[in-house]
C-alpha positions as CSV (number, residue, x, y, z in Angstrom):
1,M,28.5,-12.9,12.0
2,I,30.2,-12.8,8.6
3,V,26.8,-12.4,6.9
4,Q,25.7,-9.7,9.3
5,K,29.1,-7.9,8.7
6,D,28.7,-8.2,4.9
7,R,25.1,-6.8,5.2
8,F,26.3,-3.9,7.3
9,V,29.1,-3.0,4.9
10,C,26.8,-3.3,1.9
11,T,24.1,-1.1,3.5
12,G,26.7,1.5,4.6
13,T,28.2,1.6,1.1
14,M,24.7,2.1,-0.5
15,F,24.0,4.9,2.0
16,I,27.2,6.8,1.1
17,V,26.8,6.4,-2.6
18,M,23.1,7.5,-2.6
19,L,23.9,10.5,-0.4
20,F,26.6,11.4,-2.9
21,C,24.1,11.1,-5.7
22,V,21.7,13.4,-3.9
23,L,24.4,16.1,-3.4
24,F,25.3,16.0,-7.1
25,S,21.9,15.3,-8.6
26,N,22.2,18.1,-11.2
27,I,24.5,15.8,-13.2
28,K,22.5,13.5,-15.4
29,T,24.9,10.6,-15.2
30,I,24.4,10.6,-11.4
31,S,20.7,9.7,-12.0
32,Y,21.8,6.6,-13.8
33,I,24.1,5.7,-11.0
34,A,21.3,6.2,-8.4
35,L,19.0,4.0,-10.5
36,C,21.7,1.2,-10.7
37,I,22.1,1.4,-6.9
38,F,18.3,1.1,-6.5
39,I,18.3,-2.0,-8.7
40,F,21.2,-3.5,-6.8
41,Y,19.3,-3.0,-3.5
42,W,16.4,-5.2,-4.8
43,M,19.0,-7.9,-5.7
44,Y,20.4,-7.5,-2.2
45,L,16.9,-7.9,-0.6
46,Y,16.1,-10.9,-2.8
47,H,19.3,-12.6,-1.7
48,F,19.0,-11.9,2.1
49,N,15.3,-11.5,2.8
50,K,12.9,-13.0,0.3
51,T,9.9,-12.9,2.6
52,Y,10.2,-9.2,2.7
53,F,8.7,-9.0,-0.8
54,I,5.7,-11.0,0.3
55,K,4.9,-9.0,3.4
56,Y,5.4,-5.5,1.9
57,L,4.4,-6.1,-1.7
58,A,1.9,-3.2,-1.7
59,F,4.5,-0.6,-0.6
60,I,7.2,-2.1,-2.7
61,F,5.0,-1.6,-5.7
62,A,4.4,2.1,-4.7
63,A,8.2,2.6,-4.4
64,I,9.1,1.0,-7.7
65,G,6.2,2.7,-9.5
66,T,7.2,6.2,-8.4
67,V,10.9,5.6,-9.2
68,V,10.2,4.1,-12.6
69,G,7.8,7.0,-13.4
70,A,10.4,9.6,-12.3
71,A,13.1,7.8,-14.3
72,I,11.0,7.8,-17.5
73,I,10.4,11.5,-17.2
74,E,14.0,12.4,-16.2
75,L,16.0,10.1,-18.5
76,F,13.7,10.2,-21.5
77,P,12.8,13.9,-21.8
78,E,10.6,15.8,-24.2
79,Q,7.6,13.5,-23.4
80,Y,4.2,15.2,-23.2
81,L,2.5,14.7,-19.8
82,P,-1.2,15.2,-20.5
83,E,-2.3,15.4,-16.9
84,L,0.2,18.3,-16.2
85,R,-0.1,19.8,-19.7
86,C,3.6,20.1,-20.1
87,Q,6.7,18.5,-21.7
88,S,9.2,16.6,-19.5
89,H,12.8,17.6,-19.1
90,F,15.7,16.8,-16.8
91,T,15.6,18.3,-13.3
92,G,17.7,16.0,-11.2
93,S,14.9,14.7,-9.0
94,L,15.6,11.0,-9.4
95,P,18.4,10.6,-6.8
96,L,16.5,12.1,-4.0
97,I,13.3,10.1,-4.5
98,I,15.4,6.9,-4.7
99,F,17.3,7.8,-1.6
100,S,14.0,8.6,0.3
101,Y,12.4,5.3,-0.7
102,W,15.6,3.4,0.1
103,I,15.4,4.8,3.7
104,F,11.8,3.9,3.9
105,L,12.4,0.3,2.7
106,Y,15.4,-0.1,5.0
107,V,13.4,1.0,8.0
108,L,10.9,-1.7,7.2
109,E,13.7,-4.2,6.9
110,L,15.2,-3.2,10.3
111,R,11.9,-3.3,12.1
112,D,11.2,-6.7,10.5
113,Y,14.1,-8.3,12.4
114,H,12.2,-7.7,15.7
115,Y,8.8,-8.8,14.4
116,G,10.2,-11.6,12.3
117,D,11.8,-13.2,15.2
118,N,8.6,-13.2,17.2
119,I,6.6,-14.7,14.3
120,R,9.2,-17.4,13.7
121,K,8.8,-18.6,17.3
122,I,5.3,-19.9,16.6
123,Q,5.3,-23.4,15.3
124,V,3.2,-24.5,12.3
125,D,1.2,-27.1,14.2
126,S,0.2,-24.6,16.8
127,I,-0.9,-22.2,14.0
128,E,-3.1,-24.8,12.2
129,K,-4.5,-26.5,15.3
130,G,-5.0,-23.2,17.0
131,Q,-7.2,-21.8,14.3
132,S,-10.9,-21.7,15.2
133,K,-12.2,-23.4,12.1
134,R,-15.8,-23.0,13.1
135,E,-15.4,-19.2,13.5
136,I,-13.5,-18.9,10.3
137,N,-16.1,-20.9,8.3
138,L,-19.0,-19.0,9.8
139,F,-17.5,-15.6,9.0
140,A,-16.3,-16.8,5.6
141,F,-19.9,-17.9,4.7
142,A,-21.3,-14.5,6.0
143,S,-18.7,-12.7,3.8
144,C,-19.7,-14.9,0.8
145,I,-23.3,-13.9,1.3
146,L,-22.6,-10.2,1.4
147,L,-20.3,-10.4,-1.6
148,F,-23.1,-12.3,-3.5
149,V,-25.6,-9.6,-2.5
150,L,-23.2,-6.9,-3.8
151,F,-22.6,-8.6,-7.1
152,A,-26.3,-9.6,-7.6
153,Y,-27.4,-6.0,-7.1
154,V,-25.1,-4.5,-9.7
155,A,-25.6,-7.4,-12.1
156,T,-29.4,-6.8,-12.0
157,H,-29.3,-3.0,-12.2
158,T,-26.6,-2.1,-14.7
159,L,-24.4,-3.4,-17.5
160,P,-20.6,-4.0,-16.9
161,A,-18.4,-0.9,-17.2
162,S,-16.6,-2.5,-20.1
163,L,-19.8,-2.7,-22.1
164,L,-20.7,0.8,-21.1
165,G,-17.2,2.0,-22.4
166,T,-16.2,3.5,-19.1
167,D,-13.8,2.9,-16.2
168,R,-14.6,2.7,-12.4
169,F,-14.7,6.5,-12.1
170,G,-17.1,6.9,-14.9
171,F,-19.2,4.0,-13.6
172,A,-19.4,5.6,-10.1
173,L,-20.2,9.0,-11.6
174,S,-23.1,7.7,-13.8
175,Y,-24.5,5.1,-11.4
176,E,-24.9,5.8,-7.7
177,M,-25.5,2.7,-5.5
178,P,-27.9,2.7,-2.6
179,W,-26.4,3.5,0.8
180,I,-26.2,-0.1,2.1
181,I,-24.8,-1.5,-1.2
182,S,-22.2,1.3,-1.3
183,K,-21.1,0.5,2.3
184,I,-20.7,-3.2,1.5
185,S,-18.7,-2.2,-1.6
186,V,-16.4,0.0,0.4
187,S,-16.0,-2.8,2.9
188,S,-15.4,-5.5,0.3
189,Y,-11.6,-5.5,1.1
190,L,-12.4,-6.3,4.7
191,L,-14.8,-9.0,3.8
192,L,-11.9,-10.9,2.1
193,I,-10.1,-11.7,5.4
194,F,-12.2,-14.7,6.4
195,P,-12.6,-16.3,2.9
196,L,-8.8,-16.0,2.6
197,L,-8.3,-17.6,6.0
198,A,-10.7,-20.3,4.9
199,L,-8.7,-20.8,1.8
200,V,-5.5,-21.3,3.8
201,Y,-6.9,-23.3,6.8
202,T,-10.4,-24.7,6.3
203,S,-13.1,-24.7,3.5
204,R,-11.7,-23.9,0.1
205,I,-15.1,-24.0,-1.7
206,V,-16.6,-21.1,0.2
207,A,-13.3,-19.2,-0.1
208,I,-13.0,-19.7,-3.9
209,V,-16.7,-18.7,-4.4
210,S,-16.1,-15.6,-2.3
211,I,-13.0,-14.6,-4.2
212,L,-14.7,-15.1,-7.6
213,L,-17.6,-13.0,-6.5
214,Y,-15.2,-10.2,-5.4
215,C,-13.3,-10.4,-8.6
216,I,-16.4,-10.4,-10.9
217,F,-17.9,-7.5,-9.0
218,N,-14.9,-5.4,-9.3
219,F,-14.5,-6.1,-13.0
220,W,-18.2,-5.3,-13.4
221,I,-17.8,-1.8,-11.9
222,G,-14.7,-1.0,-14.0
223,E,-11.7,-2.0,-11.8
224,K,-8.8,-3.2,-13.9
225,F,-5.9,-3.5,-11.5
226,G,-6.1,-2.0,-8.0
227,A,-8.7,-4.3,-6.5
228,F,-7.1,-7.4,-7.8
229,F,-3.6,-6.3,-6.7
230,T,-5.1,-5.6,-3.2
231,L,-6.5,-9.1,-3.1
232,M,-3.1,-10.5,-3.9
233,C,-1.4,-8.4,-1.2
234,I,-3.9,-9.4,1.5
235,L,-3.7,-13.1,0.5
236,L,0.1,-13.1,0.8
237,I,-0.1,-11.5,4.3
238,V,-2.7,-14.0,5.5
239,M,-0.5,-16.8,4.1
240,Y,2.7,-15.3,5.6
241,N,2.9,-17.8,8.5
242,K,2.9,-20.8,6.2
243,I,5.3,-19.1,3.8
244,L,7.8,-18.8,6.6
245,L,8.0,-22.6,6.8
246,V,8.9,-23.0,3.1
247,N,12.5,-23.8,2.2
248,Q,14.4,-21.3,0.1
249,K,14.0,-23.3,-3.1
250,K,10.2,-23.3,-2.9
251,L,10.2,-19.7,-1.7
252,R,12.1,-18.7,-4.9
253,K,9.4,-20.5,-6.9
254,Y,6.6,-18.7,-5.0
255,L,8.2,-15.4,-5.7
256,M,8.4,-16.2,-9.4
257,V,4.7,-17.1,-9.4
258,I,3.9,-13.8,-7.6
259,I,5.9,-11.8,-10.1
260,S,4.2,-13.7,-13.0
261,I,0.7,-12.9,-11.6
262,F,1.7,-9.3,-11.2
263,V,3.0,-9.1,-14.7
264,V,-0.2,-10.7,-16.0
265,L,-2.3,-8.2,-14.1
266,V,-0.3,-5.3,-15.6
267,V,-0.5,-6.7,-19.1
268,V,-4.3,-7.3,-18.9
269,A,-4.9,-3.8,-17.5
270,V,-2.7,-2.1,-20.1
271,T,-4.3,-4.1,-23.0
272,I,-7.9,-3.4,-21.8
273,F,-7.3,0.3,-21.2
274,S,-5.2,0.9,-24.4
275,S,-7.9,-0.7,-26.5
276,S,-10.3,2.0,-25.5
277,T,-7.8,4.8,-26.6
278,D,-5.9,5.7,-29.7
279,T,-2.5,4.8,-28.2
280,N,-0.8,1.5,-28.5
281,P,-0.1,-0.7,-25.4
282,Y,3.6,0.4,-25.2
283,E,2.8,4.1,-25.3
284,Y,0.0,3.7,-22.9
285,F,2.2,1.8,-20.5
286,T,5.0,4.4,-20.5
287,Q,2.4,7.2,-20.1
288,R,0.8,5.5,-17.2
289,A,4.2,4.6,-15.6
290,A,5.3,8.3,-16.0
291,Q,2.1,9.4,-14.1
292,Q,3.4,7.6,-11.0
293,G,6.3,10.0,-10.8
294,Q,5.0,13.1,-12.4
295,L,3.9,15.0,-9.3
296,W,7.2,14.4,-7.6
297,W,9.1,15.5,-10.7
298,K,7.1,18.7,-11.2
299,T,7.2,19.7,-7.5
300,Y,10.9,19.2,-7.5
301,D,11.2,21.2,-10.7
302,L,9.2,24.1,-9.4
303,Y,10.3,24.2,-5.7
304,S,13.8,22.7,-5.5
305,G,15.8,24.4,-2.8
306,T,12.8,26.0,-1.1
307,A,10.5,24.9,1.7
308,H,7.1,26.2,2.9
309,P,6.7,24.9,6.5
310,N,4.2,27.7,7.4
311,E,1.7,26.2,5.0
312,F,1.6,22.8,6.8
313,V,-1.2,24.2,8.9
314,N,-3.5,23.3,5.9
315,E,-2.7,19.6,6.5
316,I,-3.5,19.9,10.2
317,N,-6.8,21.6,9.5
318,A,-7.7,19.0,6.9
319,F,-6.8,16.2,9.3
320,V,-9.1,17.7,12.0
321,E,-11.9,18.2,9.5
322,G,-11.9,14.6,8.6
323,E,-12.0,12.6,5.4
324,K,-13.7,14.1,2.3
325,S,-14.7,12.5,-1.0
326,I,-12.7,13.3,-4.1
327,R,-15.6,15.4,-5.5
328,E,-15.8,17.4,-2.3
329,S,-12.1,18.3,-2.7
330,V,-12.4,20.6,-5.6
331,G,-10.3,23.6,-4.6
332,A,-8.8,21.8,-1.6
333,N,-5.4,23.0,-0.3
334,N,-4.0,19.9,1.3
335,G,-2.4,16.6,0.4
336,I,-2.5,15.4,-3.1
337,Y,-5.0,18.1,-4.1
338,K,-2.5,20.8,-3.1
339,V,0.2,19.5,-5.4
340,M,-2.2,18.8,-8.2
341,Y,-3.2,22.5,-8.2
342,L,0.5,23.5,-7.9
343,C,1.6,21.3,-10.8
344,A,-1.3,21.4,-13.3
345,P,-3.7,24.1,-14.6
346,E,-6.5,24.8,-12.1
347,S,-9.3,24.1,-14.7
348,V,-7.8,20.7,-15.5
349,V,-7.5,19.7,-11.9
350,S,-11.0,20.9,-10.9
351,S,-12.5,19.1,-13.8
352,R,-10.7,15.9,-12.8
353,L,-11.7,16.1,-9.2
354,A,-15.3,16.9,-10.1
355,G,-15.4,13.6,-12.1
356,G,-14.4,11.6,-9.0
357,S,-10.8,10.8,-9.8
358,R,-7.4,12.2,-8.9
359,Y,-3.7,11.8,-9.8
360,T,-1.5,9.4,-7.8
361,Q,1.8,9.2,-5.7
362,A,1.8,12.6,-4.2
363,D,3.0,12.0,-0.6
364,Y,6.7,12.7,-1.2
365,A,5.9,15.7,-3.4
366,V,3.7,17.2,-0.6
367,V,6.4,16.6,2.1
368,Y,9.1,18.0,-0.2
369,Y,7.1,21.2,-0.8
370,Y,6.6,21.8,2.9
371,F,10.0,20.7,4.3
372,G,12.5,20.1,1.6
373,I,15.1,17.3,1.6
374,L,15.2,16.8,5.4
375,G,11.4,16.5,5.4
376,V,11.3,13.6,3.0
377,I,14.0,11.7,4.9
378,I,12.2,12.1,8.2
379,Y,8.9,11.2,6.5
380,S,10.5,8.0,5.2
381,I,11.5,6.9,8.7
382,I,8.1,7.7,10.2
383,M,6.1,5.9,7.6
384,G,8.4,2.9,7.7
385,L,7.8,2.6,11.5
386,I,4.0,3.1,11.1
387,I,3.6,0.7,8.2
388,S,5.8,-2.0,9.8
389,S,3.7,-1.8,13.0
390,I,0.4,-2.1,11.1
391,V,1.4,-5.0,8.9
392,N,3.0,-7.0,11.6
393,S,0.2,-6.3,14.1
394,F,-2.2,-7.7,11.5
395,I,-0.1,-10.9,11.2
396,H,0.1,-11.3,15.0
397,S,-3.7,-10.8,15.4
398,L,-4.3,-13.6,12.9
399,Q,-1.9,-15.8,14.8
400,N,-3.6,-15.1,18.1
401,K,-7.1,-15.7,16.7
402,E,-8.0,-12.1,17.6
403,Y,-10.2,-11.6,14.5
404,I,-11.7,-8.2,15.5
405,K,-8.2,-6.8,15.9
406,A,-7.2,-8.4,12.6
407,V,-10.1,-6.7,10.8
408,I,-9.1,-3.3,12.5
409,Y,-5.5,-3.7,11.4
410,L,-6.6,-4.7,7.9
411,R,-8.7,-1.6,7.6
412,F,-5.6,0.5,8.8
413,F,-3.5,-1.4,6.2
414,I,-5.9,-0.3,3.4
415,M,-6.1,3.2,4.7
416,I,-2.3,3.6,5.1
417,R,-1.8,2.4,1.5
418,T,-4.0,5.3,0.4
419,S,-2.4,7.8,2.7
420,F,1.1,6.7,1.7
421,S,0.2,7.6,-1.9
422,M,-2.1,10.6,-1.5
423,F,-1.0,12.2,1.9
424,T,-4.6,12.3,3.1
425,F,-4.9,11.1,6.7
426,G,-8.4,12.4,7.6
427,G,-9.8,8.8,7.8
428,F,-7.6,8.1,10.8
429,L,-9.6,10.5,12.8
430,S,-13.1,9.3,11.8
431,F,-15.6,8.0,14.3
432,L,-14.9,4.4,13.3
433,S,-11.1,4.9,13.7
434,I,-11.6,6.4,17.2
435,L,-13.7,3.3,18.2
436,S,-10.9,1.1,16.8
437,Y,-8.3,2.9,18.9
438,V,-10.4,2.5,22.0
439,Y,-10.9,-1.2,21.4
440,L,-7.2,-1.8,20.7
441,V,-6.2,0.0,24.0
442,F,-8.8,-2.0,25.9
443,A,-7.7,-5.3,24.3
444,H,-4.0,-4.5,25.0
445,G,-4.9,-3.8,28.6
446,R,-6.7,-7.1,29.0
447,R,-3.8,-8.9,27.4
448,L,-1.3,-7.3,29.9
449,Q,-3.6,-8.1,32.8
450,F,-3.8,-11.8,31.7
451,R,0.0,-12.0,31.3
452,L,0.5,-10.5,34.8
453,H,-2.0,-12.9,36.3
454,K,-0.4,-15.8,34.6
455,S,3.1,-14.7,35.8
456,L,2.0,-14.3,39.4
457,K,0.2,-17.7,39.3
458,S,3.3,-19.3,38.0
459,Q,5.5,-17.8,40.7
460,V,3.0,-18.9,43.4
461,E,3.0,-22.4,42.1
462,N,6.8,-22.5,42.0
463,G,7.1,-21.1,45.6
464,K,8.9,-18.0,44.5
465,L,6.1,-15.7,45.8
466,N,4.5,-15.8,49.2
467,V,0.8,-15.2,49.4
C-alpha cells in the first residue's frame, strides 16, 4: 500500500508540474524543467517497473528520439536543418511533446498492470513444457530456408550497398527485386518469430543461422540500424516470459546489456554513415537526432494556437484508399506527407519522396495541426491503449501456442510502429488485414465456446447443474 501510495503521489506531482510547463511553455527555462521531469520519469520507471523497458522498447525509443530531437532544436538554436532548409530557434514546443509522450507512456504502464498480472500467473514449467517443439523447429527451419533464398539472391545479383556507396533507399531505387523476392524481403520481420522461439526454447543452431542470414541480408541492402533494432525488440518480446522469472539483480544486468547493445548499434550506424559524408560523427549524430523532432518543432512554430479539424477528411480518404508506397505519395495531403509539405519547400519534399525516402516522427505534428493541444493528449491515450493491446496479445498468443495469431499480432506490431511514427494507417484496411480481423474474431469465438463448454462440463460433474 505504501509503494502504491508513493507511486500515486509521484505520478500526480509529475502531471501537475508538466501541465504547468505546457501552460508557460513560452519561457525557455520551463523547457529545461520539463526535460528534467522527463528524465526523472525514466528513473521512476527503472525503479518500479524494469520489465516495461523490455516490452515497449520500440516505442520508448520513438519517445526519447523525438524529445531529444526537439530539445536539441529548442535549447541549442541557430542550427541549420537541411531537410527543412531553415535555421532552428526557440518556439516553446518541448513541454507539450514531453507531456504528450508522458501520457502515452503512462497509459501503457496502467494497461500493463492488467496484462502483467495475467502473464505472471503462467508458471515457467508450463511455458517450456507446453511449447510445441516440433512445430517451432519445423517453422524455424522453413524460415531459415526462406531467409537463405533471400540472401542468396541478392548476393548473386548485386554488390553490397556499402561497396556501391549508397544506403537502403538508393539500393532500392537502383535495384528492383523480383516480386517473390520482394515479398519475402517485406515479410522478413515475420520470419523471425520462429527462429527466435527456437533460440529461446529449442534448437539454437537453426535460430542462430537464421538470425545471421537476416542480419547479413539487411546489411547487404544498406540497412544500418532499423532492421537490427527491430530484431532486438522482437527478441525481447519473445523472451518476455522468461525475463519475468529473473530476479531484480539479474534483470538490472539484462537492462545494462540491452542498453549497451543499443549504444553499439547507434555508434556503428553513426560511424558508417558519417564516413560517407563530410561531417564528423558528432555533427552527424546531432543532425540525425534533431531530425527526429524537426517536424514537431516546425509544425508547432507555424501553427501554434490554431487547429484545422475540417482538413482531417484527408486522413479518412487516405485510410479508405489504402496503403501507398513512398514514391506514389508525391503531392500527397495526408499523414507525414502533409506535414512534410507544410514544413519544407515543395521541391525538396517531392524530390525526397520520388527517391523512395521520407522524413520521420510526424504523428504528433499531424495531430497537433488538425486538433491542437487537446488532440495530441487524446491521441496519446488512444495509441497507448492500441499499442498495449497489440503487444500483450502477441505475448499471450505465444504463451497459448497460437502461432497464427502470434504472426498476425507481430505484423500489427510492425505496422503500428510505422503508423506511430508516420501517421499512415492505410495498411490496417488492406485485404490481408481484413482477413486477419476475420480470423481473430473466429478464433476468439472458438475460444469463448470452448470455455463455456468446459464450464458447463465442470458444473455437471460437480452436480451444480441438472441435465
